[in-house]
C-alpha positions in Angstrom: 131.8 -101.6 -32.4 132.3 -104.4 -34.9 135.5 -106.5 -34.8 138.2 -105.3 -37.4 139.3 -107.8 -40.2 142.7 -106.8 -41.5 145.1 -108.0 -43.9 148.7 -107.8 -42.9 151.6 -106.7 -45.0 154.6 -107.5 -43.4 155.5 -109.9 -40.5 158.4 -108.4 -39.5 159.4 -106.9 -36.1 156.4 -104.5 -35.7 153.8 -106.8 -38.2 154.1 -109.9 -36.5 155.3 -109.1 -32.8 152.9 -106.2 -32.3 149.8 -105.6 -34.3 149.6 -109.7 -34.9 150.2 -110.0 -31.5 147.3 -107.3 -30.6 145.0 -109.0 -33.0 146.1 -112.2 -30.9 145.3 -110.6 -27.3 142.0 -109.0 -28.6 140.2 -111.4 -30.8 137.1 -109.2 -29.6 138.5 -105.9 -31.7 140.6 -107.3 -34.7 141.5 -110.2 -36.3 144.3 -111.5 -38.9 142.4 -112.7 -42.2 145.3 -112.8 -45.1 149.1 -112.4 -45.0 151.5 -110.6 -47.3 155.3 -111.6 -46.1 158.5 -112.5 -48.4 160.6 -114.4 -46.0 159.2 -117.9 -45.6 160.1 -118.7 -42.3 158.3 -115.4 -40.9 155.2 -116.3 -43.2 154.9 -119.7 -42.0 155.3 -118.7 -38.5 152.9 -116.0 -38.4 150.5 -117.6 -40.6 150.2 -120.6 -38.2 149.8 -118.2 -35.1 146.8 -116.8 -37.0 145.6 -120.2 -37.9 145.6 -119.1 -41.6 144.7 -121.3 -44.2 146.7 -121.6 -47.3 144.4 -119.7 -49.5 145.2 -116.8 -47.0 149.1 -116.9 -47.2 151.0 -114.5 -49.8 154.8 -114.1 -50.6 153.9 -110.8 -51.9 151.6 -107.4 -51.1 150.5 -107.6 -55.2 149.4 -111.2 -54.6 147.3 -110.7 -51.8 145.7 -107.2 -52.4 144.7 -108.9 -56.1 142.9 -112.0 -54.8 141.4 -109.1 -52.7 140.2 -111.2 -49.2 137.2 -110.1 -47.5 138.7 -107.4 -44.9 138.2 -103.7 -43.6 141.6 -103.2 -43.1 145.0 -103.4 -44.7 148.1 -103.1 -42.3 151.2 -102.4 -43.9 154.4 -103.0 -41.7 156.8 -103.6 -44.4 160.6 -101.9 -44.4 160.5 -98.1 -44.5 161.4 -98.2 -48.4 158.7 -100.4 -49.5 155.5 -98.7 -47.6 154.3 -96.8 -51.1 153.5 -99.4 -53.3 151.6 -101.7 -50.9 150.1 -98.6 -49.1 148.7 -97.3 -53.0 147.8 -100.0 -54.1 145.4 -100.8 -50.7 143.8 -97.6 -50.5 142.7 -98.5 -54.3 141.6 -102.0 -53.3 139.6 -100.1 -51.0 141.0 -100.9 -47.6 141.2 -98.5 -44.4 145.3 -98.1 -43.8 147.0 -98.6 -40.6 150.5 -97.5 -42.2 154.0 -97.9 -40.1 156.1 -94.7 -39.7 157.9 -93.1 -41.4 154.6 -92.6 -43.9 157.8 -92.9 -47.1 161.2 -92.6 -47.5 160.4 -89.2 -49.8 158.6 -86.4 -49.5 156.7 -86.6 -52.8 155.5 -90.1 -51.9 154.1 -88.9 -48.3 151.9 -86.1 -50.1 150.9 -88.7 -52.6 149.6 -91.6 -50.1 148.1 -88.8 -48.1 145.9 -87.2 -51.1 145.0 -90.8 -52.4 143.4 -91.6 -49.2 142.2 -88.8 -48.9 140.7 -89.5 -52.5 139.4 -92.3 -51.8 137.5 -91.5 -48.5 139.8 -94.3 -46.8 140.9 -93.9 -42.7 144.8 -93.4 -42.9 146.4 -94.0 -39.4 150.1 -93.3 -38.7 152.2 -95.5 -36.6 152.7 -92.2 -34.6 152.3 -94.0 -30.8 153.9 -91.6 -28.9 150.4 -89.5 -29.1 148.6 -92.1 -28.1 151.2 -92.8 -24.5 149.3 -91.6 -21.5 152.9 -89.6 -20.5 152.6 -87.8 -23.8 148.6 -87.3 -23.5 149.1 -85.6 -20.3 151.4 -83.6 -21.6 149.0 -81.9 -24.1 146.2 -82.2 -22.1 148.3 -79.6 -19.3 149.1 -77.6 -22.4 145.8 -77.4 -23.6 144.5 -76.2 -20.7 146.4 -73.1 -20.8 148.4 -74.2 -17.2 151.8 -72.4 -18.8 149.8 -69.6 -20.3 150.6 -68.8 -24.3 153.4 -71.4 -25.3 156.6 -69.3 -26.1 159.1 -72.5 -26.5 159.6 -76.2 -27.1 162.7 -77.8 -26.4 162.2 -82.4 -27.1 165.5 -84.4 -27.2 165.6 -87.8 -28.3 169.0 -89.7 -26.5 169.4 -92.5 -28.7 171.7 -95.3 -26.6 175.0 -96.3 -27.9 173.7 -100.3 -28.2 170.5 -98.6 -30.3 172.1 -96.6 -32.5 175.0 -99.4 -33.7 172.3 -101.8 -34.0 170.0 -100.4 -36.3 171.7 -97.1 -37.6 175.2 -98.3 -38.3 175.2 -102.2 -38.3 171.7 -102.2 -39.3 168.8 -101.8 -42.1 168.5 -97.7 -41.3 172.0 -97.1 -41.7 172.3 -95.8 -45.0 170.4 -93.2 -46.6 169.5 -95.2 -49.9 167.9 -97.9 -47.6 165.9 -95.5 -45.1 164.5 -92.5 -44.2 167.1 -89.9 -42.9 167.4 -90.6 -39.4 165.3 -87.2 -38.2 162.6 -89.7 -39.7 163.6 -93.1 -39.2 164.2 -92.5 -35.9 162.9 -89.2 -34.9 159.5 -88.5 -36.7 157.8 -89.3 -33.3 159.6 -86.5 -31.9 158.6 -84.4 -34.8 154.8 -84.9 -34.5 155.4 -84.5 -30.8 156.3 -81.2 -31.5 154.0 -80.1 -34.0 150.9 -81.2 -32.0 152.4 -79.4 -28.6 152.6 -76.4 -31.0 149.2 -76.7 -32.7 150.1 -74.8 -35.7 151.7 -74.8 -38.7 155.8 -74.5 -39.0 157.2 -71.6 -41.4 160.5 -72.6 -41.1 163.6 -74.9 -40.6 167.1 -75.0 -39.9 169.4 -78.2 -39.1 172.9 -78.4 -38.4 174.7 -82.6 -37.5 176.5 -85.1 -38.8 178.5 -88.4 -38.5 180.8 -87.8 -36.2 182.1 -91.1 -34.3 180.8 -94.2 -36.3 183.1 -94.0 -39.2 186.6 -95.0 -40.2 188.7 -92.4 -38.9 187.5 -92.8 -35.1 189.0 -96.6 -35.7 191.1 -98.0 -33.1 194.6 -99.1 -34.2 194.2 -102.4 -35.4 190.5 -102.8 -35.2 189.7 -105.8 -37.9 186.9 -105.4 -39.8 184.7 -107.9 -37.5 184.7 -108.1 -33.4 185.0 -112.0 -33.7 188.2 -111.4 -35.4 191.0 -111.1 -32.6 189.8 -106.9 -31.8 192.9 -105.7 -29.8 190.3 -103.5 -28.3 187.4 -106.1 -27.5 187.6 -106.1 -24.0 187.6 -101.9 -23.2 185.3 -101.3 -26.5 181.6 -100.3 -25.5 180.3 -101.9 -29.3 181.8 -104.8 -29.1 179.3 -106.8 -31.1 180.4 -110.6 -29.6 179.6 -109.3 -25.5 176.6 -107.9 -26.7 174.9 -110.4 -28.9 176.4 -113.6 -27.8 176.2 -112.7 -24.2 172.6 -113.3 -23.3 171.1 -116.6 -22.3 169.1 -118.2 -25.2 165.8 -116.7 -23.6 166.8 -113.3 -23.5 168.1 -113.6 -27.1 164.6 -114.7 -28.7 163.8 -110.9 -28.2 164.7 -108.2 -30.2 167.2 -106.5 -31.0 168.9 -109.8 -30.5 166.4 -111.4 -32.8 167.8 -109.8 -35.8 170.9 -111.3 -35.7 169.5 -114.5 -35.8 166.1 -116.7 -35.9 167.5 -119.7 -34.3 168.6 -117.6 -30.4 171.1 -120.1 -29.7 174.2 -119.2 -28.6 176.5 -121.4 -31.9 173.6 -119.7 -34.4 174.3 -116.6 -32.6 178.2 -116.8 -33.0 178.0 -117.8 -36.8 175.6 -114.9 -37.6 178.2 -112.6 -36.5 180.9 -114.1 -38.2 179.3 -113.6 -41.5 176.5 -111.0 -40.7 176.4 -107.4 -40.8 175.5 -107.2 -37.2 179.0 -108.7 -36.4 180.7 -105.8 -37.8 183.1 -103.1 -36.2 180.9 -99.9 -35.8 184.4 -98.1 -36.9 184.2 -100.0 -40.2 180.6 -100.4 -41.4 178.7 -98.8 -44.6 176.6 -96.7 -42.9 175.9 -92.9 -43.9 173.5 -92.0 -41.6 173.9 -88.8 -39.3 174.9 -89.9 -35.7 173.9 -86.2 -33.7 171.7 -83.6 -35.3 169.7 -80.8 -34.0 166.8 -79.1 -35.1 165.2 -75.0 -34.9 162.1 -74.5 -36.1 159.8 -71.3 -36.0 156.1 -71.9 -36.2 153.3 -69.6 -37.3 153.0 -66.7 -34.4 156.5 -66.8 -33.7 156.3 -69.9 -31.4 160.1 -71.2 -31.3 161.1 -74.6 -31.2 164.5 -77.0 -30.9 164.7 -80.7 -31.0 168.2 -82.7 -30.9 168.4 -86.5 -31.5 171.8 -88.2 -31.0 173.5 -91.9 -30.6 175.7 -91.6 -28.1 173.8 -91.7 -24.8 174.2 -94.8 -21.9 170.7 -95.0 -21.9 167.3 -94.5 -23.8 166.0 -91.0 -22.9 163.3 -88.4 -24.3 163.5 -85.7 -22.6 160.9 -82.1 -23.2 160.8 -78.6 -21.7 157.9 -76.7 -22.7 158.0 -72.5 -21.3 155.4 -70.3 -21.4 154.4 -66.9 -20.5 153.2 -67.9 -16.7 155.1 -71.3 -16.0 157.3 -74.3 -17.3 156.8 -78.1 -18.0 159.8 -80.3 -17.8 159.4 -84.0 -18.5 161.1 -87.9 -19.0 159.0 -90.1 -20.5 160.7 -93.4 -19.1 160.6 -92.3 -15.5 156.9 -90.7 -16.1 157.8 -87.6 -14.2 156.6 -84.0 -14.9 157.4 -80.9 -13.2 155.2 -77.7 -13.0 156.8 -74.1 -12.3 155.0 -71.0 -12.0 156.5 -67.7 -12.7 156.8 -65.9 -9.6 155.6 -68.4 -7.1 158.6 -70.9 -4.9 157.8 -74.8 -5.3 157.6 -77.3 -7.6 154.6 -79.2 -9.0 155.6 -82.8 -9.3 153.0 -85.3 -11.8 153.6 -89.2 -11.8 152.0 -90.7 -15.1 152.0 -94.3 -14.9 152.4 -96.6 -18.0 153.9 -99.6 -18.6 158.0 -99.9 -20.0 156.8 -102.1 -23.1 155.0 -101.3 -26.1 156.1 -97.8 -26.4 155.0 -96.7 -22.7 151.8 -97.8 -23.6 151.4 -96.5 -27.5 151.1 -99.2 -29.0 148.0 -100.7 -27.2 146.3 -97.0 -27.4 146.8 -96.7 -30.7 145.4 -99.9 -31.7 143.0 -99.7 -29.2 141.9 -96.0 -30.6 142.1 -97.0 -34.3 139.9 -100.7 -34.0 137.0 -98.9 -32.5 137.1 -96.0 -35.2 137.3 -98.2 -38.1 135.4 -101.2 -36.5 132.6 -98.2 -36.0 132.7 -97.0 -39.5 133.7 -93.4 -38.8 135.5 -91.2 -41.0 137.2 -89.1 -38.7 138.7 -89.0 -34.8 142.2 -90.4 -35.7 144.8 -88.5 -33.5 147.5 -89.4 -35.9 145.8 -89.7 -39.3 148.1 -89.3 -42.5 147.1 -85.3 -43.2 148.0 -84.2 -39.3 151.1 -86.3 -39.6 152.0 -84.9 -43.3 152.9 -81.8 -41.5 155.7 -83.4 -39.5 157.4 -85.8 -42.3 158.1 -82.4 -44.5 159.4 -80.8 -41.5 161.7 -83.5 -41.5 162.6 -83.8 -45.0 162.9 -80.4 -45.1 165.3 -80.2 -41.8 167.7 -82.6 -43.6 167.5 -80.5 -46.7 168.5 -77.8 -44.5 171.3 -79.7 -42.9 172.9 -80.8 -45.8 172.4 -77.2 -47.8 173.6 -75.5 -44.5 170.7 -73.0 -44.7 167.1 -72.4 -43.3 164.5 -73.9 -45.2 160.9 -71.9 -45.9 158.5 -74.6 -44.9 155.3 -73.3 -47.3 158.0 -72.8 -50.1 158.9 -76.6 -49.2 155.8 -78.1 -49.3 154.8 -75.9 -52.6 157.8 -77.3 -54.5 157.0 -80.9 -53.2 153.4 -80.7 -54.4 154.3 -79.2 -57.8 157.0 -81.7 -58.4 154.2 -84.3 -57.6 151.7 -83.0 -60.0 154.1 -82.6 -62.8 155.6 -86.8 -62.4 
């Protein structure tokens, strides 16, 4: 395979520290040859890491793609709501595309991007890294081997730790529907993608329930101020105290995510100053968030296979769990521990499997996705992606339909929902 030369559009957490880092660690597989990033500090730091000349550094994706530097791939790692413009323009300019998830903030935009890539015969790799983890690949292989007989029911759960929920979805940039995709896509589109991958058939109906229960004004302790640094009377006992969480770690740890979101300068002085003025210092009960903090989704796939998915932001520790029940057995697993249990109906005992994977990088999924994508893109193949745009579109439409089902308190017919989205797109 040939080395992949790539344009990097967006040098935030994923762009700089995942895709950019992979290129630095594997220069024989991928090289970043040009960069677009609006933030000047991020732009200069990332450009320096990749040794980019001034004429390969741009403040916007429009400038970068107008210059059209020689490359075969464009990596779009902008914010969730800013995917559509650079994705469509990169496809139009003839680049294959590695696009961060979710594809786009609306169902119609998702369809538009996928169809544009197919018309242009461009690779479209979506950042569904969990398909590339050793753990979920093992689960998929066990199901494909028929170890459980015919799959009848799938149950997946994403337990989001409270620190993660408050950082990203209460105080942070994904807190409002106006600024990001709904939680079930912004956080959980990986899980919906896994459900579709495991079921191996189209989904026909979806219902969903949930809401914003805890992280809101009515739940605020008496006397709690707007900011944790403003003398909160329950600061010592509050599990969401921003001062303790963000200012507590030493400067080395604070250079890492999530603390790096608070201040580019990891010093404690800089962090405290940021907490006194920025969004991460706000009381979680006095923010402007409106996304749900718990949601359950129910699905029926073709052939009567049923599935449930739960996501909530009230866990002590991060956990993704699954339970798959078939006509001849059952599988239970936990991503974070790598443990899989298999039982057979009518037989005593449990078969226990241990899947080893690194904790970092989405449990090996980041490296797995990039390794596979660069192999395909570098060989000139036009097929073989595990998480292509077309494959990912199904789970994205489920996510948007689930949010509509939750808001309207009704079950949604998915083929009809898809037809309506496509009809609206054609009419636009």
